[in-house]
C-alpha positions as CSV (number, residue, x, y, z in Angstrom):
1,X,116.3,65.0,181.8
2,X,117.0,61.5,180.3
3,X,115.3,59.9,183.3
4,X,112.1,61.9,182.3
5,X,112.3,60.8,178.9
6,X,112.8,57.1,179.8
7,X,109.7,57.4,181.7
8,X,107.7,58.3,178.5
9,X,107.3,62.0,179.3
10,X,107.8,64.3,176.7
11,X,109.8,67.8,177.2
12,X,109.5,70.9,175.3
13,X,110.8,74.4,175.9
14,X,107.7,76.3,174.8
15,X,104.5,75.7,177.0
16,X,102.4,77.5,174.6
17,X,103.0,75.0,171.5
18,X,100.7,72.3,171.3
19,X,102.3,68.8,170.3
20,X,100.0,66.6,168.0
21,X,99.3,63.2,168.9
22,X,100.9,63.4,172.4
23,X,98.4,63.4,175.2
24,X,98.8,66.5,177.6
25,X,99.4,64.4,180.7
26,X,102.4,63.1,179.0
27,X,103.8,66.7,178.4
28,X,106.2,68.3,180.9
29,X,107.0,72.3,180.0
30,X,110.8,73.0,180.6
31,X,112.1,76.5,180.7
32,X,115.9,76.3,181.0
33,X,117.6,78.2,184.0
34,X,119.6,81.1,182.8
35,X,122.7,82.3,184.9
36,X,121.7,85.5,186.6
37,X,119.7,88.0,184.6
38,X,118.4,87.9,181.2
39,X,121.2,88.3,178.5
40,X,121.7,92.0,177.1
41,X,121.2,92.9,173.5
42,X,124.3,94.8,172.8
43,X,123.7,97.8,170.8
44,X,126.9,99.7,169.8
45,X,126.8,103.5,170.0
46,X,128.3,104.7,167.2
47,X,125.8,103.8,164.7
48,X,125.3,106.2,161.9
49,X,121.5,107.2,162.3
50,X,121.6,110.5,160.5
51,X,121.9,110.2,156.6
52,X,124.6,112.8,155.3
53,X,122.6,114.0,152.7
54,X,119.6,114.9,154.7
55,X,122.0,116.6,157.3
56,X,123.5,118.5,154.3
57,X,120.1,119.4,153.1
58,X,119.0,120.7,156.4
59,X,122.1,122.7,156.7
60,X,121.9,124.3,153.3
61,X,118.0,124.8,153.7
62,X,118.7,126.8,157.1
63,X,121.5,128.9,155.4
64,X,119.2,129.8,152.4
65,X,116.0,130.5,154.4
66,X,117.3,131.8,157.8
67,X,115.0,129.4,159.6
68,X,115.5,128.0,162.9
69,X,117.7,124.6,163.6
70,X,114.6,123.2,164.9
71,X,112.4,124.0,161.8
72,X,115.2,122.7,159.4
73,X,115.6,119.6,161.7
74,X,111.8,118.9,161.5
75,X,111.7,119.2,157.8
76,X,114.6,116.8,157.0
77,X,114.2,114.3,159.8
78,X,117.6,115.2,161.4
79,X,118.4,115.5,165.2
80,X,118.7,119.1,166.8
81,X,121.8,118.3,168.4
82,X,123.4,116.7,165.1
83,X,122.7,119.8,163.0
84,X,124.0,122.1,165.8
85,X,127.3,120.1,165.8
86,X,127.3,120.5,161.8
87,X,126.9,124.5,162.3
88,X,130.0,124.4,165.1
89,X,131.9,122.4,163.0
90,X,131.5,124.8,160.1
91,X,132.2,127.8,162.2
92,X,135.2,126.1,163.6
93,X,136.9,124.8,160.1
94,X,135.5,127.1,157.5
95,X,133.2,130.2,157.2
96,X,130.1,129.0,158.8
97,X,128.2,129.0,155.8
98,X,129.5,125.9,153.9
99,X,129.0,122.2,155.1
100,X,131.8,120.4,156.5
101,X,131.5,116.6,156.8
102,X,132.2,115.0,160.1
103,X,134.4,111.9,158.9
104,X,136.5,112.5,155.8
105,X,138.6,109.3,156.2
106,X,141.8,110.8,155.6
107,X,143.8,108.5,157.7
108,X,142.6,105.3,156.0
109,X,145.1,102.6,155.8
110,X,143.7,100.0,153.5
111,X,141.0,99.9,150.8
112,X,137.9,97.7,151.2
113,X,139.6,95.0,148.9
114,X,142.8,95.1,151.1
115,X,140.7,94.8,154.4
116,X,138.7,92.0,152.8
117,X,142.0,90.3,152.2
118,X,143.3,90.7,155.8
119,X,140.1,89.4,157.0
120,X,140.3,86.1,155.1
121,X,143.7,85.5,155.6
122,X,143.4,85.8,159.5
123,X,140.7,83.2,159.2
124,X,142.8,81.1,157.1
125,X,145.7,81.4,159.7
126,X,143.3,80.8,162.6
127,X,142.1,77.6,161.1
128,X,146.0,76.4,160.7
129,X,147.6,77.7,163.8
130,X,145.1,78.3,166.2
131,X,145.3,82.0,165.6
132,X,147.7,84.7,166.4
133,X,148.4,86.8,169.3
134,X,147.1,90.4,169.1
135,X,150.8,91.8,168.8
136,X,151.9,89.1,166.1
137,X,148.6,90.1,164.1
138,X,149.4,93.8,164.5
139,X,153.1,93.2,163.2
140,X,151.9,91.1,160.3
141,X,149.3,93.8,159.3
142,X,152.0,96.2,159.7
143,X,154.2,94.3,157.3
144,X,151.3,93.9,154.6
145,X,150.7,97.7,154.6
146,X,154.4,98.6,154.0
147,X,154.5,95.9,151.1
148,X,151.5,97.4,149.5
149,X,152.9,100.9,150.0
150,X,149.8,102.3,152.1
151,X,150.1,106.0,152.0
152,X,149.0,106.4,155.8
153,X,151.9,104.2,156.6
154,X,154.5,106.2,154.5
155,X,153.4,109.4,156.0
156,X,153.9,108.1,159.8
157,X,157.2,106.7,159.1
158,X,156.4,103.1,159.3
159,X,156.8,101.1,162.3
């Protein structure tokens, strides 16, 4: 590419864009080669797409009116399978007429502030010592949990 620039030719990566003040004969369009196929756009599968309040409203609407699951889903913008799962969960864990949330965070180890502190501390350590191994990091986090007296650690008996 340096040889091209020394010859007085200008290289750009977007063929559609017009470079002002440069004659077209001096412009070479350049598209970089990719290794293999195009890069994938990663989309995590566990994104919460249903708002819990809408799910609870649809659940209660079906209980009160006796309409079908599909009708309640269309009214509140909830997936049919999600509302069906909510009714199955309600039958298993309750009387079938009360809404049971899916995630109750009963095993949450740290508060948001403590998680933020661990995140900042791990970044600081990685700058000072080129990071920790996974095992050493887990050991450090366990000792921190024991030091702050996390209830989830105390229930399980520690490490």
